[in-house]
C-alpha positions in Angstrom: 19.8 38.7 5.0 19.4 37.0 8.4 20.2 39.3 11.3 23.2 38.2 13.4 22.6 37.6 17.1 23.3 40.5 19.5 25.6 40.2 22.4 23.5 40.0 25.5 24.9 42.7 27.8 24.8 42.9 31.5 26.8 46.2 31.5 28.7 48.1 34.1 31.9 46.1 34.0 34.8 47.7 32.0 36.5 45.6 29.3 40.1 45.5 28.6 38.6 45.6 25.1 35.1 46.5 24.1 33.2 44.0 22.0 30.9 45.6 19.5 28.0 43.6 18.0 25.1 44.8 16.0 21.7 43.1 15.4 19.6 44.5 12.7 15.9 44.6 12.1 14.8 44.6 8.5 12.3 47.2 7.4 10.5 48.1 4.2 10.1 51.1 1.9 6.6 52.0 0.7 7.7 50.5 -2.6 7.2 46.7 -2.5 10.4 46.0 -4.4 12.8 48.1 -2.2 14.2 46.3 0.8 16.3 48.5 3.0 19.0 46.8 5.1 21.8 48.0 7.4 25.1 46.3 7.8 27.6 47.0 10.6 31.2 47.2 9.3 33.0 45.6 11.0 30.7 43.3 12.7 33.0 42.9 15.7 35.0 45.9 16.8 37.2 46.7 19.8 36.9 49.9 21.8 38.4 52.8 20.0 37.6 51.5 16.6 35.2 53.0 14.0 31.9 51.3 13.1 29.9 52.1 10.0 26.2 51.4 10.0 26.1 50.9 6.2 22.7 51.4 4.5 21.8 49.2 1.5 19.1 49.6 -1.2 18.7 53.3 -0.9 16.0 54.6 -3.3 16.6 57.4 -5.7 13.7 59.5 -4.5 15.0 59.8 -0.9 14.7 63.3 0.4 16.8 63.0 3.6 17.9 60.9 6.5 17.7 61.4 10.3 19.5 59.3 12.9 18.3 59.3 16.5 19.9 57.8 19.7 17.3 55.5 21.2 14.3 53.8 19.8 12.2 56.9 19.3 12.2 59.8 16.8 12.2 62.4 19.5 14.1 65.5 18.3 15.8 65.7 21.7 17.7 62.6 20.8 18.5 63.4 17.2 22.1 62.7 16.4 22.4 64.1 12.9 20.3 64.7 9.7 21.1 64.9 6.0 19.2 66.7 3.3 19.8 65.1 -0.1 18.9 68.2 -2.3 21.4 70.6 -0.6 23.8 67.9 0.7 23.6 69.7 4.0 24.4 68.0 7.3 22.8 69.2 10.5 23.9 68.0 14.0 21.3 67.4 16.6 21.2 67.6 20.4 22.6 64.0 20.7 25.5 64.7 18.4 28.8 64.2 20.3 31.3 65.0 17.5 32.1 61.4 16.7 29.3 60.7 14.2 29.4 61.3 10.5 26.5 60.8 8.0 27.0 60.0 4.3 24.8 60.8 1.3 23.3 57.2 1.2 22.2 57.6 4.9 25.0 55.5 6.4 26.2 56.5 9.8 29.8 56.4 10.9 30.5 56.0 14.6 34.1 57.0 15.3 36.1 55.5 18.2 33.3 53.7 19.9 33.1 53.6 23.7 30.8 52.3 26.3 28.7 55.4 26.0 27.7 54.2 22.5 25.6 51.5 24.0 21.9 51.6 23.1 19.4 51.7 20.3 19.6 53.8 17.1 16.7 54.8 14.9 16.9 55.8 11.2 14.2 58.0 9.7 14.0 58.2 5.9 12.2 61.3 4.6 9.7 61.8 7.4 8.7 58.2 8.0 10.3 55.9 10.5 12.1 53.1 8.7 12.7 50.9 11.8 15.0 50.5 14.7 18.4 48.9 14.0 19.6 47.5 17.3 23.1 48.6 18.1 24.8 47.2 21.2 28.2 47.7 22.8 28.9 44.9 25.2 30.8 45.9 28.3 30.9 42.5 30.0 34.5 41.6 31.0 35.9 38.2 30.3 37.6 37.3 33.6 40.1 34.6 34.0 38.1 31.4 34.3 38.5 28.8 37.0 37.5 25.2 37.2 35.0 23.9 39.8 34.1 20.3 40.6 30.8 18.9 41.8 32.2 16.3 44.1 35.4 16.6 46.1 35.3 13.0 47.4 34.0 10.8 44.6 34.5 7.1 44.9 36.8 5.7 42.2 35.0 3.6 39.7 31.6 4.4 41.1 30.9 8.2 41.1 30.9 10.7 38.3 32.8 13.9 38.2 31.8 17.2 36.5 34.3 19.9 35.9 32.8 23.3 35.1 34.4 26.4 33.6 33.3 29.4 35.7 31.9 31.9 35.3 29.2 31.5 32.6 29.8 33.9 29.8 27.5 35.3 27.1 28.4 35.5 23.4 31.4 33.3 23.8 32.7 29.7 23.7 34.6 27.2 25.8 37.5 24.9 25.0 38.9 22.1 27.2 42.4 20.6 27.2 44.0 17.7 29.0 47.8 17.7 29.2 47.7 20.5 26.6 45.7 18.4 24.2 42.3 19.5 23.1 39.4 17.2 24.1 37.2 16.4 21.2 33.5 16.2 21.9 32.7 12.5 22.5 36.3 11.4 22.5 35.6 8.8 25.1 32.4 7.1 26.1 32.7 8.2 29.7 34.1 11.7 29.0 31.5 14.1 27.6 31.2 17.8 27.0 27.9 19.6 27.7 26.2 21.2 24.6 27.8 24.6 25.3 31.2 22.9 26.2 31.2 24.6 29.6 31.1 21.3 31.6 33.3 18.3 31.2 31.8 15.1 32.7 33.7 12.0 33.6 31.6 8.9 34.5 32.9 7.0 36.3 36.1 8.7 37.4 39.3 6.5 37.7 42.9 6.9 38.4 43.6 6.7 34.7 41.8 10.1 34.4 44.7 11.8 36.2 46.2 14.7 34.3 46.2 18.5 34.0 42.8 19.9 33.0 42.4 23.5 31.6 39.5 25.4 30.2 39.6 28.5 27.9 36.9 31.1 27.5 36.9 33.2 24.4 34.8 35.7 22.4 35.5 37.7 19.3 37.5 40.3 21.3 39.5 38.3 23.8 40.3 34.9 25.3 41.6 33.7 28.6 42.6 30.4 30.2 42.1 29.0 33.7 44.9 27.7 35.9 45.6 24.1 35.4 43.6 21.7 37.5 45.8 18.8 38.3 43.9 15.6 38.8 46.6 13.2 40.1 47.5 10.7 42.8 48.3 12.6 45.9 51.6 12.3 47.7 51.7 11.4 51.4 51.1 14.6 53.3 53.0 15.8 56.4 52.2 18.2 59.2 54.3 21.3 59.8 54.0 23.6 62.7 54.9 27.3 63.0 56.2 27.0 66.6 57.9 24.0 68.0 57.6 25.2 71.6 54.4 27.2 72.0 53.6 28.6 75.4 50.1 28.2 76.8 48.1 31.5 76.9 50.7 33.4 75.0 51.5 31.9 71.6 49.4 30.9 68.7 49.9 27.6 66.9 49.3 26.8 63.3 49.4 23.3 62.0 49.6 23.1 58.2 49.0 20.1 56.0 51.7 20.0 53.3 52.0 20.1 50.3 49.2 22.4 49.1 46.9 20.7 46.7 44.6 22.2 44.0 41.0 21.1 43.7 41.2 18.8 46.6 40.2 18.8 50.3 41.7 18.4 53.7 40.5 16.5 56.7 41.9 16.8 60.3 41.7 14.3 63.1 42.8 14.3 66.7 43.0 11.0 68.6 41.3 9.4 65.5 38.3 11.7 65.9 37.4 14.3 63.2 37.8 17.9 64.4 34.6 19.9 63.9 34.9 23.3 62.3 35.2 26.0 64.9 36.0 23.6 67.7 38.4 25.1 70.3 41.1 22.7 71.4 42.0 22.4 75.1 45.3 22.2 76.8 45.3 18.4 76.9 44.5 18.1 73.2 48.1 17.5 72.4 47.3 14.8 69.9 48.2 12.8 68.0 47.0 14.9 65.0 46.6 13.6 61.5 45.7 15.3 58.3 44.3 13.6 55.2 44.3 15.0 51.6 41.7 13.9 49.1 41.0 14.5 45.5 38.7 12.8 43.0 41.2 10.0 42.3 43.1 9.4 45.5 43.4 10.0 49.3 46.4 9.9 51.6 47.1 10.4 55.3 50.0 11.9 57.2 52.0 10.4 60.0 50.6 11.4 63.5 52.0 14.4 65.2 51.9 15.0 69.0 52.1 18.6 70.2 54.6 19.7 72.8 53.0 22.7 74.5 55.0 24.5 77.2 52.9 25.5 80.2 53.1 26.1 83.9 54.1 25.6 86.4 50.9 25.4 88.2 50.8 26.1 92.0 52.9 23.4 93.7 51.3 20.8 96.0 53.2 19.8 99.1 52.7 16.3 100.6 51.9 15.0 103.1 49.2 17.3 104.2 50.2 16.9 107.9 51.6 20.1 109.6 52.2 18.9 113.2 55.2 16.7 114.0 56.8 15.4 117.2 60.4 15.9 118.1 62.7 13.0 117.1 60.7 12.1 114.0 61.7 12.6 110.4 60.2 15.2 108.1 59.8 14.1 104.5 58.1 16.6 102.2 57.4 16.1 98.5 56.6 19.0 96.0 54.9 18.6 92.7 53.6 21.1 90.1 52.0 20.4 86.7 54.4 21.8 84.1 55.8 21.1 80.7 58.8 20.8 80.5 58.9 19.3 84.1 59.5 21.9 86.7 62.7 22.4 88.7 62.3 22.6 92.5 64.0 24.3 95.4 63.2 24.7 99.1 63.7 27.4 101.7 63.1 27.4 105.4 62.2 30.7 107.1 63.7 32.5 104.2 66.9 30.5 104.1 67.7 28.5 101.0 67.9 24.7 101.6 68.1 22.3 98.7 67.3 22.3 95.0 65.3 19.1 95.0 61.8 17.8 94.7 62.0 15.8 97.9 63.0 17.5 101.2 64.1 15.3 104.2 64.8 16.7 107.7 65.7 13.9 110.2 65.3 13.9 114.0 63.1 17.0 114.2 63.3 19.4 117.1 61.3 22.5 117.9 64.0 24.5 116.0 62.6 22.9 112.9 59.2 24.6 113.3 58.6 27.3 110.7 57.6 28.1 107.1 58.8 25.7 104.4 58.5 27.1 100.9 58.6 25.0 97.7 59.5 27.0 94.5 58.6 25.4 91.1 60.4 26.9 88.1 59.8 26.3 84.3 62.9 27.0 82.3 61.0 27.5 79.1 58.1 29.7 80.2 60.4 31.3 82.9 57.6 31.3 85.4 57.9 30.6 89.1 55.1 29.4 91.4 55.5 28.9 95.2 53.6 27.1 98.0 54.2 27.6 101.7 53.7 25.0 104.3 53.9 25.9 108.0 55.4 23.0 110.1 55.0 22.8 113.9 57.2 20.6 116.0 56.0 20.3 119.6 56.0 17.9 122.6 58.9 16.0 124.5 60.1 12.5 124.9 59.7 10.8 128.4 60.6 7.2 129.5 58.7 5.2 131.9 59.0 1.4 132.3 61.3 1.5 129.3 58.3 2.5 127.2 58.6 5.8 125.2 55.5 7.8 124.8 54.4 11.3 124.0 53.5 13.9 126.5 51.7 16.8 125.0 52.0 20.3 126.4 
């Protein structure tokens, strides 16, 4: 009898179901014709089920049997013993109430759990008869996902490998395209790895578009990945969470729609790629573009220019002159950086004048000397900024030889 393979355990992760697998070592009686074997029944069991370690080829001269937990015949780990002559059963220190021994030496483990993981040793008479290996696997089969080795392959040139993650022990993989199973070697350019975990397409083309899905399974459970859609991408568009963000107050999120699976996104501003972690400045209003890519196609959005509300900054009043002569005209212009453009108003010595960006005062006199204040207002940010300009009008007109000239005091 060839021993079945054990389930390699990594332990510690609870199952929705417990997979039980037993690997047996064959061992000999002193009589050369008697071969003792042990068979687990059933071979695969879920948590909570009973497992019988069935002993075959029991000799008629057996005196008794002793089962130990572990790979040693240490009495501290004895589970149970059976004496043939008296048919007496004696529990040991490792007995937990769920084990039962029969007259042929077979051991019944009732309602197995994770605590039943380990080695078991059978002693016939007083001689060790070997160590049957009994393993309870506690490795969970998580929902698999598909990863790809190249998010930007060139059509007709590059290969593409789809891998079912994570790698599992004591299990198998199955691949489907559009709900149809992929036979191994179905196409010359589409091949499965020996363990069927990786599906390779070489080269990848648009004709390979479709919905790919992998399934991981073992004797106790199976689970499928989400569908990986390998298809020609639609033209993306950029959406923003705030159509009028304010500088220094609001955050702004640009999203490339629609969401794509197993693809990648690329962002550009002014036709330049945006590095990860780069902080944009106020004047980086765009245009912005996003590009979506998957193994069989790529597409780019229309450009989007941002409209960021800011300001107003401190107004600047021109011209810079502050001294004027009587009889001349005063023309002042006020400007402040602002989006949307600022609204302007003027006051003179605290008295409101005009709501205009340009202020004109003809035929100046000394009464026009004083403080001229420009107020810039942003209707969206609701901020006001002011700048004051002090104007001095001094001197008088005189006439001599019909020529006007200035006389300074």
